[in-house]
VMD Tcl script that builds the backbone (N, CA, C; Angstrom):
set m [mol new atoms 222]
animate dup $m
set s [atomselect $m all]
$s set {name element resname resid chain x y z} {
  {N N MET 1 A 0.653 -0.930 0.044}
  {CA C MET 1 A -0.083 0.320 -0.099}
  {C C MET 1 A 1.023 1.107 0.179}
  {N N LEU 2 A 1.962 1.343 0.510}
  {CA C LEU 2 A 2.755 1.974 0.856}
  {C C LEU 2 A 3.451 2.386 -0.676}
  {N N ARG 3 A 3.864 1.632 -1.161}
  {CA C ARG 3 A 4.133 1.586 -3.007}
  {C C ARG 3 A 3.090 2.346 -3.806}
  {N N MET 4 A 2.071 2.296 -3.406}
  {CA C MET 4 A 0.869 2.382 -4.105}
  {C C MET 4 A 0.680 4.006 -3.768}
  {N N LEU 5 A 0.888 4.377 -2.723}
  {CA C LEU 5 A 0.735 5.904 -2.192}
  {C C LEU 5 A 2.065 6.703 -2.651}
  {N N GLY 6 A 3.327 5.888 -2.970}
  {CA C GLY 6 A 4.571 6.672 -3.129}
  {C C GLY 6 A 4.511 6.713 -4.875}
  {N N LEU 7 A 3.371 6.028 -5.523}
  {CA C LEU 7 A 3.347 6.105 -6.675}
  {C C LEU 7 A 2.568 7.357 -6.956}
  {N N GLU 8 A 1.591 7.671 -6.089}
  {CA C GLU 8 A 0.567 8.255 -6.161}
  {C C GLU 8 A 1.480 10.232 -5.728}
  {N N GLY 9 A 2.599 9.988 -5.507}
  {CA C GLY 9 A 3.396 11.154 -4.861}
  {C C GLY 9 A 3.181 11.549 -3.242}
  {N N SER 10 A 3.027 10.427 -2.616}
  {CA C SER 10 A 3.089 10.203 -1.420}
  {C C SER 10 A 4.405 9.464 -0.868}
  {N N ASP 11 A 5.614 10.545 -0.953}
  {CA C ASP 11 A 6.805 9.219 -0.796}
  {C C ASP 11 A 7.573 9.347 0.500}
  {N N SER 12 A 7.160 10.401 1.358}
  {CA C SER 12 A 7.912 10.776 2.438}
  {C C SER 12 A 6.781 9.800 3.496}
  {N N LEU 13 A 6.787 9.593 4.781}
  {CA C LEU 13 A 6.497 8.357 5.844}
  {C C LEU 13 A 5.487 9.564 6.494}
  {N N ARG 14 A 5.847 10.939 6.441}
  {CA C ARG 14 A 4.928 12.155 7.192}
  {C C ARG 14 A 3.778 11.900 5.817}
  {N N SER 15 A 3.542 12.179 4.735}
  {CA C SER 15 A 2.732 12.153 3.453}
  {C C SER 15 A 2.009 10.994 3.658}
  {N N GLN 16 A 2.943 9.494 3.753}
  {CA C GLN 16 A 1.719 8.124 3.989}
  {C C GLN 16 A 0.851 8.774 5.038}
  {N N ALA 17 A 1.628 8.651 6.024}
  {CA C ALA 17 A 0.492 8.548 7.425}
  {C C ALA 17 A -0.610 9.290 7.507}
  {N N ALA 18 A -0.401 10.908 6.756}
  {CA C ALA 18 A -1.492 11.781 6.664}
  {C C ALA 18 A -2.039 11.043 5.740}
  {N N ARG 19 A -2.071 10.654 4.886}
  {CA C ARG 19 A -2.982 10.173 3.591}
  {C C ARG 19 A -3.795 8.607 4.544}
  {N N LEU 20 A -3.322 8.418 5.099}
  {CA C LEU 20 A -3.878 7.088 5.725}
  {C C LEU 20 A -4.804 7.318 6.884}
  {N N GLY 21 A -4.403 8.648 7.425}
  {CA C GLY 21 A -4.751 9.403 8.565}
  {C C GLY 21 A -4.482 9.151 9.645}
  {N N LEU 22 A -3.296 8.589 9.548}
  {CA C LEU 22 A -2.758 8.216 11.179}
  {C C LEU 22 A -1.478 8.858 11.419}
  {N N SER 23 A -0.854 9.039 12.369}
  {CA C SER 23 A 0.212 9.606 12.890}
  {C C SER 23 A 1.345 9.222 12.738}
  {N N VAL 24 A 2.915 9.978 12.314}
  {CA C VAL 24 A 3.810 9.452 11.781}
  {C C VAL 24 A 3.978 8.081 12.773}
  {N N GLY 25 A 4.132 8.536 14.138}
  {CA C GLY 25 A 4.149 7.518 15.715}
  {C C GLY 25 A 3.584 5.986 14.873}
  {N N GLN 26 A 2.243 6.302 14.807}
  {CA C GLN 26 A 1.264 5.044 14.334}
  {C C GLN 26 A 1.876 4.323 13.121}
  {N N LEU 27 A 1.546 4.622 12.217}
  {CA C LEU 27 A 2.482 4.534 11.132}
  {C C LEU 27 A 3.746 3.713 10.858}
  {N N ASP 28 A 4.694 4.443 11.653}
  {CA C ASP 28 A 5.952 3.771 11.894}
  {C C ASP 28 A 5.743 2.734 12.990}
  {N N ALA 29 A 5.149 2.770 13.730}
  {CA C ALA 29 A 4.415 1.022 14.670}
  {C C ALA 29 A 4.014 0.560 13.574}
  {N N PHE 30 A 3.352 0.303 13.202}
  {CA C PHE 30 A 2.992 -0.761 12.619}
  {C C PHE 30 A 3.964 -1.146 11.468}
  {N N LEU 31 A 4.787 -0.370 10.690}
  {CA C LEU 31 A 5.748 -1.147 10.048}
  {C C LEU 31 A 6.939 -1.382 10.605}
  {N N ALA 32 A 6.782 -1.351 11.702}
  {CA C ALA 32 A 7.885 -2.224 12.301}
  {C C ALA 32 A 7.527 -3.618 13.173}
  {N N GLY 33 A 5.805 -3.574 13.218}
  {CA C GLY 33 A 5.437 -4.937 13.403}
  {C C GLY 33 A 4.455 -4.627 14.133}
  {N N THR 34 A 4.326 -3.729 15.033}
  {CA C THR 34 A 3.083 -3.947 16.040}
  {C C THR 34 A 1.543 -3.528 14.898}
  {N N PRO 35 A 0.851 -4.842 15.338}
  {CA C PRO 35 A -0.359 -5.384 15.092}
  {C C PRO 35 A -1.312 -4.275 14.625}
  {N N VAL 36 A -2.028 -4.227 13.591}
  {CA C VAL 36 A -2.671 -3.232 12.830}
  {C C VAL 36 A -4.226 -3.170 13.657}
  {N N PRO 37 A -4.961 -2.699 14.845}
  {CA C PRO 37 A -5.761 -3.103 15.113}
  {C C PRO 37 A -7.498 -3.072 14.158}
  {N N ASP 38 A -8.470 -3.841 13.977}
  {CA C ASP 38 A -9.091 -4.333 13.164}
  {C C ASP 38 A -10.079 -3.199 12.649}
  {N N ASP 39 A -10.282 -1.844 13.555}
  {CA C ASP 39 A -10.635 -0.693 12.999}
  {C C ASP 39 A -10.243 0.361 12.792}
  {N N VAL 40 A -8.906 0.589 12.928}
  {CA C VAL 40 A -7.621 0.788 12.100}
  {C C VAL 40 A -7.462 0.663 10.774}
  {N N ALA 41 A -7.749 -0.644 10.624}
  {CA C ALA 41 A -7.087 -1.263 9.041}
  {C C ALA 41 A -8.908 -0.815 8.684}
  {N N ARG 42 A -10.019 -0.834 9.235}
  {CA C ARG 42 A -10.944 -0.841 8.414}
  {C C ARG 42 A -10.830 0.523 7.582}
  {N N ASP 43 A -11.058 1.252 8.828}
  {CA C ASP 43 A -10.905 2.780 8.462}
  {C C ASP 43 A -9.878 3.302 6.994}
  {N N ILE 44 A -8.274 2.243 7.158}
  {CA C ILE 44 A -7.353 2.648 6.254}
  {C C ILE 44 A -7.797 2.332 5.135}
  {N N GLU 45 A -8.531 1.163 4.765}
  {CA C GLU 45 A -9.506 0.544 3.981}
  {C C GLU 45 A -9.876 2.015 3.064}
  {N N TRP 46 A -11.170 2.265 3.872}
  {CA C TRP 46 A -12.008 3.007 3.166}
  {C C TRP 46 A -11.224 4.032 2.919}
  {N N THR 47 A -10.042 4.234 3.467}
  {CA C THR 47 A -9.416 5.900 2.960}
  {C C THR 47 A -8.896 5.352 1.639}
  {N N MET 48 A -8.421 4.397 1.231}
  {CA C MET 48 A -8.018 3.956 0.054}
  {C C MET 48 A -8.437 3.710 -0.480}
  {N N HIS 49 A -10.311 3.091 -0.529}
  {CA C HIS 49 A -10.950 2.737 -1.596}
  {C C HIS 49 A -10.565 1.421 -1.740}
  {N N LEU 50 A -10.200 0.319 -0.813}
  {CA C LEU 50 A -9.946 -0.644 -1.068}
  {C C LEU 50 A -11.158 -1.758 -0.209}
  {N N PRO 51 A -11.312 -3.200 -0.970}
  {CA C PRO 51 A -12.331 -3.564 0.113}
  {C C PRO 51 A -12.447 -3.678 1.546}
  {N N THR 52 A -13.375 -4.071 2.089}
  {CA C THR 52 A -12.766 -4.552 3.554}
  {C C THR 52 A -12.455 -5.781 3.862}
  {N N GLY 53 A -11.198 -5.900 4.493}
  {CA C GLY 53 A -10.698 -6.874 5.234}
  {C C GLY 53 A -9.262 -7.291 4.007}
  {N N TRP 54 A -9.124 -6.351 3.069}
  {CA C TRP 54 A -8.042 -5.998 2.205}
  {C C TRP 54 A -6.717 -6.297 2.558}
  {N N LEU 55 A -6.787 -5.794 3.753}
  {CA C LEU 55 A -5.506 -5.488 4.645}
  {C C LEU 55 A -5.359 -7.237 5.644}
  {N N ASP 56 A -5.864 -7.789 5.433}
  {CA C ASP 56 A -6.340 -9.172 6.413}
  {C C ASP 56 A -5.383 -9.762 5.310}
  {N N GLY 57 A -5.368 -9.827 4.324}
  {CA C GLY 57 A -4.674 -10.486 3.183}
  {C C GLY 57 A -5.384 -12.327 3.153}
  {N N ALA 58 A -4.726 -12.617 2.353}
  {CA C ALA 58 A -5.395 -14.429 2.125}
  {C C ALA 58 A -4.576 -15.113 3.025}
  {N N PRO 59 A -5.238 -16.333 3.549}
  {CA C PRO 59 A -3.956 -17.010 4.106}
  {C C PRO 59 A -3.037 -17.330 3.930}
  {N N GLY 60 A -2.221 -16.838 4.787}
  {CA C GLY 60 A -0.382 -17.396 4.100}
  {C C GLY 60 A -0.020 -16.236 3.013}
  {N N GLU 61 A -0.517 -14.984 2.924}
  {CA C GLU 61 A -0.102 -14.196 2.226}
  {C C GLU 61 A -0.266 -12.677 2.761}
  {N N ALA 62 A 0.710 -12.175 3.280}
  {CA C ALA 62 A 0.968 -11.029 3.830}
  {C C ALA 62 A 0.207 -9.879 2.885}
  {N N PRO 63 A -0.445 -8.806 3.782}
  {CA C PRO 63 A -1.092 -7.660 2.771}
  {C C PRO 63 A -0.045 -7.169 2.042}
  {N N VAL 64 A 1.616 -7.189 2.376}
  {CA C VAL 64 A 2.457 -6.660 1.531}
  {C C VAL 64 A 2.553 -7.269 -0.171}
  {N N GLU 65 A 2.408 -8.630 -0.017}
  {CA C GLU 65 A 2.437 -9.264 -1.062}
  {C C GLU 65 A 1.363 -9.258 -1.852}
  {N N LYS 66 A 0.050 -8.932 -0.983}
  {CA C LYS 66 A -0.961 -8.862 -2.290}
  {C C LYS 66 A -1.301 -7.739 -2.609}
  {N N ALA 67 A -0.750 -6.542 -2.410}
  {CA C ALA 67 A -0.283 -5.538 -2.592}
  {C C ALA 67 A 0.539 -4.992 -4.423}
  {N N VAL 68 A 1.611 -6.097 -3.371}
  {CA C VAL 68 A 2.761 -6.005 -5.161}
  {C C VAL 68 A 2.150 -6.451 -5.991}
  {N N ARG 69 A 1.544 -7.989 -5.667}
  {CA C ARG 69 A 0.891 -9.120 -6.777}
  {C C ARG 69 A -0.577 -8.115 -7.401}
  {N N GLU 70 A -0.961 -7.181 -6.777}
  {CA C GLU 70 A -2.171 -6.401 -7.618}
  {C C GLU 70 A -1.738 -4.951 -8.162}
  {N N LEU 71 A -0.304 -4.768 -8.131}
  {CA C LEU 71 A 0.101 -3.659 -8.551}
  {C C LEU 71 A 0.008 -3.287 -9.937}
  {N N PRO 72 A -0.588 -3.031 -10.739}
  {CA C PRO 72 A -0.897 -2.786 -12.338}
  {C C PRO 72 A 0.420 -3.068 -13.087}
  {N N ARG 73 A 0.606 -3.821 -13.989}
  {CA C ARG 73 A 2.039 -4.061 -14.801}
  {C C ARG 73 A 2.024 -3.206 -16.043}
  {N N HIS 74 A 2.899 -2.648 -16.331}
  {CA C HIS 74 A 3.223 -1.757 -17.283}
  {C C HIS 74 A 3.928 -2.357 -18.538}
}
mol reanalyze $m
mol bondsrecalc $m
mol representation Tube
mol addrep $m
């Protein structure tokens, strides 16, 4: 998802956090492995126009892997 934000011009942690409605500290903690609470995940999905549960990923697939797999190929 951060790659998607970067492609849209949000290339700093501060701008990515702002786009996601998070503080820089929250985003930094999530990137370090702190679990994302369900209500925060749903808010992020809504903000990014993603389907509910998208951040949960498929069984055995990390959300980052899903995000990269779903990026449009040029």
